[in-house]
N, C-alpha and C positions, 0 to 999 in steps of 0.2 A: 442555677440548678445545681443541687445537691444528690442527683439522683442514684450516685455509686456510694454512697458513705453509711458507716454502721450505725445501724440505728438498734439504740439502746433500750432493749426490754428484756422482761422475763420469759424465755419460752423453751422448749425440749431441743430446739432446732438450738438454742445460744448456748445450752450447756454444752453440747456434744463437745468432746476433745477435737483442734483443729485439725488433727492428724485425719480423724475420721471424717469430717466435713471435705477435708483436701483430696483423699484417695476415694472416695464416694463420686464425687462430683467429677471428678478426673475421669472414672468409668463411667458415670453418666453422660460425660459428652462423646466418649468413642460409640457409645450403645446408641447414640443419635445416627451416626452412619451407617447402623446395621438396620434399619427400619425403610422399609421400599413402600408403603401403602399409606394409607390417611388414617386406617383402624390405628395401627402402632403410636402414629403421633397424636392421635384422641388420648390413647391410653397415657402415654406420656404427658400430656397437656393435664390430665385429670391427675395423675401422681405429684405434679410437679404443682399443681393448684393447693393440694392436700397439705402439702411440703410449706408453701407461702402461709396457708390458715395456719400450722402450726408453729411456724416460724412467729406470728402476728406482725408479719410485714404487710401494711396496707399496698391491696390490689394496685391501688392507683400510682403508688411509688414505683411498683415493679415494673408497669408499663411505662411507666416516663423512662425507662434508659433504655425503650425503643427507639424515641424520636429521634436520637442522636443519629441513627443507622437508618430512617427511613426512605432517605436518598437513595442511601445503597439499596435497599430492599426493591424499591421500583423500579431502578437500573439493572436490578438481578431479575426480575420477573420479567420485563419486557425484554431482555434479552434470551433468557430461556424461551419465553412464548415464539419471537421470530428467527430465533437459530436452529431448532428442531422440526424437523422432517416427518410429515406421519400423514394421517388424515386428514385433510384441510376442512376447517368448519367456515373459516371467513377468509374473505381474500378482496382485498382493497387495493387493485395495483398490482404493481410489483412486491405488496406486502400479503402476505399468507399468513393465517393462525391456525395452526394445527395444533388436534387432540392430543398428542404426543406430547408438543411442547407447552401445550397448557396445563396438564398434569404435573409435569416437570418442573413446571416455574412455581406453581402450588407447593408443592415437596420442597422444593428448597429453600421457601418462602418460609415455612412452618420450622425446617429445620434451624434456619438463622436464626429466629424470633426464638424457639427452643435452647439454642447455644447460648444465646445473651440474656435470658432470664436465668437459665440454671447457673451461668458463671457468675452473673449479678448478684444471685444468693449468698456466695462466699462472702464479699463485702459489708452487704448486709446483716449477717449474722456472726461476721467474726471481726475482731480487732485487728487492722496490720500488726500489732507486736504480735498475735496470737498468731497470724498466719507466718510470720518470719519464723517464729520459733516452730512450726510444725511442719515448714519447709525443712529448716535445719535437721530436723529431728527424723524426718523419712527419708533424706540424701545423705545421715550421717554414715553409713555404710562406705558410701562414697569417698570420705574423708582418707580412707587406708589406701586408694589409687590416688592418692595425692590431690584429688577434685577441691578448689577451694569452696566447699560448699557453705561456709557463713558467709563468705561474699556475696556469693550466689544470690543466698536467699534476704540477704541487704537490698542487694538491687534491684530483686523481686518486687519487695517491701515499698521502695522507693519509686518502684514503677508505677504500683497500684495505686500509691498515695496522688501522683502526677493526672490520673483519669481522671478525677472528677475536678481536678484543677485546669485541666485542659478543657473539659466540656463549659464549666463556667466561661473560660477567654472566648471560647469559639461562641458564644452565645455573645458575650458581651461586643466581641467584635464584629459578628454579626446586624446586633441590633445598630451599632455606631454606621455599618454600611448602607444598611437600611434608611436610615434617618438621612444617607447622603444621595438617595437615590437611586441606590442598586435594587432590581429587581430580582427577587430569587423565585419569583410563583410563573415566571416566562415559562419557553418552552426548552426541553431537554438540553438543547444544545446550550443557549444561552447560559441556563443557570450553572452547565460543567464549566464554562466560560468565568462567570460569576464567582465561583468557589476560590479559586484562586486569587482572588481580591480576600478570603478568609486564610486561605491555608498558608500564605507565606508570611502574615504577621504570627500566626500561631505557632509555626515554626520557630521565628524570630523568638518567640516569647518563652518556647520551651528550652533555647540551648540559653537564653538569658536566666531562668530559673535554674538549670543546671548548675551555670558557673555561681549563681549564689549558693545554691547547696554545698557544691565544691568549696568556696572559700568561706562557709561558714565551719563545715568540718575541719578544715586546716585550722581554722583557728580555735577550735575546741582538743586540737591535736588528737583529732580521731583517727586511729590508723588499721591495726590489726584488727578483725571481729572473728578471730578461729580461738578466743579465748573468752568469748562472749558469755555473760551468766543471764539469766532469765529471775525475775521476781517471782514465778509461777511454776513450777516444775509440772510435766505432763504427762497426766497417769488416767490411763483408760480404766473408765468405769463402767456400771453395768448397761447403763444405757446405752453407751458404744457398739457394746457385742451387740447388743438387741437392733440397734440401727444397720450394722454391717450385714445380720440375716437378713434382715427388712430388705433392705437392697440387693441380698445374693438373690432374695426369691424375686423382686421385681425383674433383675438381669437373666435370670431363667425363665422367667414368661416371657422378655423381649423377643430373648432369641430363639424361644419355642415358636414365638408368631410369625 
């Protein structure tokens, strides 16, 4: 599963400065928490679809990043439906479904989906090197206060690179466990118990890969990143200012709604 890897195509979104994409994505994620109704989520979804189209990223690839969190979405939806009180719509013994809980579950599910897709667009349209360069430039003022900005940006890129690797590892381990008879399509309680057989190997694999990266860096005498240079210097272009203006208009519209 390569659902979060960079897609190399020529598009308006790909040509934007990584700082523009990082800042607007961060603000987009914050704005999602201000939306309280389905109309707002619909507007955000339409705008996000336009961005995906401009980025020339296949919709199939975009929606594939939801698959790893599908269990989390279902669990969150069920939890919200069953734990919120209000006007009771259906009742099954001690289990009651309220109108308020149902709407809250829908809102939270939409928010999670839009958060994941919006965040994933950074990985689809920006190389990890550009992300590190952008984070380093954005946080550069903090260097005056002794904050190891270059180290933090480097760690961020390593973490981003690990995401698709761990997803692939999880898929491989899940297929191996299913081949041994583990049933992941049973009821929610058995499914949660069976997930332990996946989580432990994934964590152990992550630690092994971290140790391998550490040894590789030591063998190459990789020490300080504070004086790191970049092949491509970041400079804002006209398209970046247009992107900021469009996003500002979008943000004002969402807040007004």
